[in-house]
C-alpha positions in Angstrom: 99.5 -64.3 14.3 97.2 -62.8 17.1 93.4 -63.3 17.0 91.1 -60.4 18.4 87.5 -61.2 19.4 85.2 -58.4 18.2 81.9 -60.0 19.2 81.4 -58.1 22.5 82.1 -54.7 20.8 79.6 -55.5 18.0 77.1 -56.5 20.6 77.5 -53.3 22.5 77.2 -51.3 19.3 74.0 -53.1 18.3 72.5 -52.5 21.7 73.4 -48.8 21.5 71.8 -48.5 18.1 68.6 -50.2 19.3 68.5 -47.8 22.3 68.9 -44.8 20.0 66.3 -46.1 17.6 63.8 -46.5 20.6 64.5 -43.0 21.8 64.0 -41.5 18.3 60.8 -43.5 17.9 59.5 -42.2 21.2 60.5 -38.7 20.3 58.7 -39.1 16.9 55.6 -40.4 18.6 55.6 -37.6 21.2 56.2 -35.0 18.4 53.4 -36.4 16.3 51.0 -36.4 19.3 52.0 -32.8 20.0 51.3 -31.9 16.4 47.9 -33.7 16.5 47.0 -31.9 19.8 48.0 -28.6 18.3 46.0 -29.2 15.2 43.0 -30.3 17.3 43.2 -27.2 19.5 43.7 -25.0 16.4 40.7 -26.4 14.5 38.6 -26.4 17.7 39.4 -22.7 18.1 38.4 -22.0 14.5 35.1 -23.9 15.1 34.4 -22.0 18.3 35.1 -18.7 16.5 32.8 -19.7 13.6 30.1 -20.8 16.1 30.4 -17.5 17.8 30.0 -15.7 14.5 27.0 -17.9 13.6 25.3 -17.0 17.0 26.1 -13.3 16.4 24.6 -13.5 12.9 21.5 -15.3 14.3 21.0 -12.7 17.0 21.4 -9.8 14.5 19.1 -11.5 12.0 16.4 -12.0 14.7 16.8 -8.3 15.7 16.6 -7.2 12.1 13.5 -9.4 11.6 11.9 -7.8 14.6 12.7 -4.3 13.2 11.2 -5.2 9.9 8.1 -6.5 11.6 7.8 -3.3 13.6 8.3 -1.2 10.4 5.5 -3.3 8.7 3.2 -2.7 11.7 4.0 1.0 11.6 3.2 1.0 7.8 0.0 -0.8 8.4 -1.0 1.6 11.2 0.0 4.5 9.0 -2.1 3.2 6.1 -5.1 2.8 8.4 -4.7 6.3 9.8 -4.4 7.7 6.2 -7.5 5.9 5.2 -9.4 7.4 8.2 -8.0 10.8 7.3 -9.1 10.4 3.7 -12.6 9.4 4.9 -12.8 12.4 7.2 -11.6 14.7 4.5 -14.1 13.2 2.1 -16.9 13.6 4.6 -15.9 17.2 5.1 -15.8 17.9 1.4 -19.2 16.2 0.8 -21.0 17.9 3.7 -21.9 21.0 1.7 -22.9 18.8 -1.2 -25.3 16.8 1.1 -26.9 20.0 2.3 -27.3 21.3 -1.3 -28.7 17.9 -2.3 -31.5 17.9 0.3 -32.2 21.6 -0.3 -32.4 21.2 -4.0 -34.6 18.1 -3.7 -37.0 20.1 -1.5 -36.9 23.0 -4.1 -37.6 20.8 -7.1 -40.3 18.7 -5.5 -43.7 19.7 -7.0 -47.0 19.5 -5.2 -48.5 16.1 -5.1 -45.1 14.3 -5.0 -43.8 12.8 -1.7 -40.4 11.2 -1.2 -40.1 8.0 0.8 -36.4 7.3 0.5 -33.1 8.6 -0.7 -29.9 6.6 -1.2 -26.6 8.0 -2.5 -23.4 6.3 -3.8 -20.7 8.8 -4.8 -22.6 11.2 -7.1 -25.4 8.8 -8.0 -28.6 9.4 -6.1 -31.6 7.1 -6.1 -34.9 8.7 -5.1 -38.1 6.8 -4.3 -41.4 8.4 -3.7 -45.2 8.5 -4.3 -46.9 10.8 -6.8 -50.5 11.6 -7.4 -50.1 11.2 -11.1 -47.6 10.6 -13.9 -47.7 14.3 -14.8 -46.4 15.1 -11.3 -43.5 12.8 -11.8 -42.8 14.4 -15.2 -42.8 17.8 -13.5 -40.4 16.6 -10.9 -38.0 15.4 -13.6 -38.2 18.7 -15.4 -37.3 20.5 -12.2 -34.4 18.2 -11.6 -33.2 18.8 -15.2 -33.3 22.6 -14.6 -31.5 22.4 -11.3 -27.9 23.6 -10.8 -27.0 20.9 -8.2 -28.7 17.8 -9.5 -29.5 16.6 -13.0 -29.7 13.8 -15.5 -33.0 12.4 -14.2 -33.8 8.9 -15.3 -37.0 7.2 -14.4 -36.2 3.6 -13.3 -39.6 2.2 -12.0 -43.1 3.6 -11.9 -46.2 1.6 -10.8 -49.7 2.6 -10.1 -51.8 1.4 -7.2 -55.3 2.2 -6.0 -55.9 2.8 -2.3 -59.7 3.0 -2.8 -62.1 3.6 -5.6 -61.2 7.3 -6.0 -57.6 7.7 -4.7 -54.9 6.4 -7.1 -51.1 6.9 -6.5 -48.0 6.1 -8.5 -44.9 4.7 -6.8 -41.7 5.7 -8.7 -37.9 5.3 -8.5 -35.9 8.1 -10.0 -32.1 8.1 -10.7 -30.4 11.5 -10.6 -26.8 12.7 -10.6 -25.4 15.2 -8.2 -23.3 17.9 -9.8 -19.8 18.1 -8.5 -19.1 21.8 -8.3 -15.5 21.4 -7.3 -14.7 19.5 -10.6 -16.6 22.1 -12.6 -14.7 24.9 -10.8 -11.3 23.2 -11.5 -12.3 22.8 -15.2 -13.4 26.5 -15.3 -10.1 27.6 -13.8 -8.2 25.5 -16.3 -10.2 26.9 -19.2 -9.7 30.4 -18.0 -6.0 30.0 -17.5 -5.5 28.5 -21.1 -6.6 31.7 -22.9 -4.4 33.8 -20.6 -1.4 31.7 -21.4 -2.2 31.9 -25.1 -2.5 35.7 -24.9 0.8 36.0 -23.0 2.4 33.9 -25.7 1.0 36.1 -28.5 2.1 39.2 -26.6 5.6 37.8 -26.3 5.7 36.9 -30.0 4.5 40.3 -31.2 7.7 42.4 -30.5 9.8 39.8 -32.2 7.7 40.1 -35.3 7.9 43.9 -35.3 11.7 43.8 -34.9 12.0 41.5 -37.9 10.2 44.0 -40.1 
């Protein structure tokens, strides 16, 4: 019976398998490196895009904050200008009242009474002066009460002092109220318009009552 030696063939097969395994391992490693490189590049691209978006948002946010600041500055300037306009309008409205106030004080001032100071806050007027007697002060208060432009006199302080043995004066402080003619005019117009509306309503209701009969 013949004997065949298979060892060389088996050795060659084993070497070929090792060679193929090494090649497959190298291909696997290369493929894995390529996958990792692609993943790194892809993630890096996403991060770059997100960073670009973040920078864009920061830029737009800064621009928006600047616009908001400018709007607030404009609103502050507008409020200051409006306050100045209101003051100017108030001064223009109060100018005739000041003229009437000084004219009426001059009209109501009796003989023997001299004014030394006038201060006004809104419609409240504080008058300081010197009178020859208490009767002169009382006459001044009666004149103020009868005035159309000032009223509600209230004596705050009165003190007597002697300049010499014969002359004697009285220092006084009088609180008066200036009459606001504009408010009175508005109230008068509202009062006049109310009866007119009531009369119109009655006139409109009268025909309907007659038709019912």
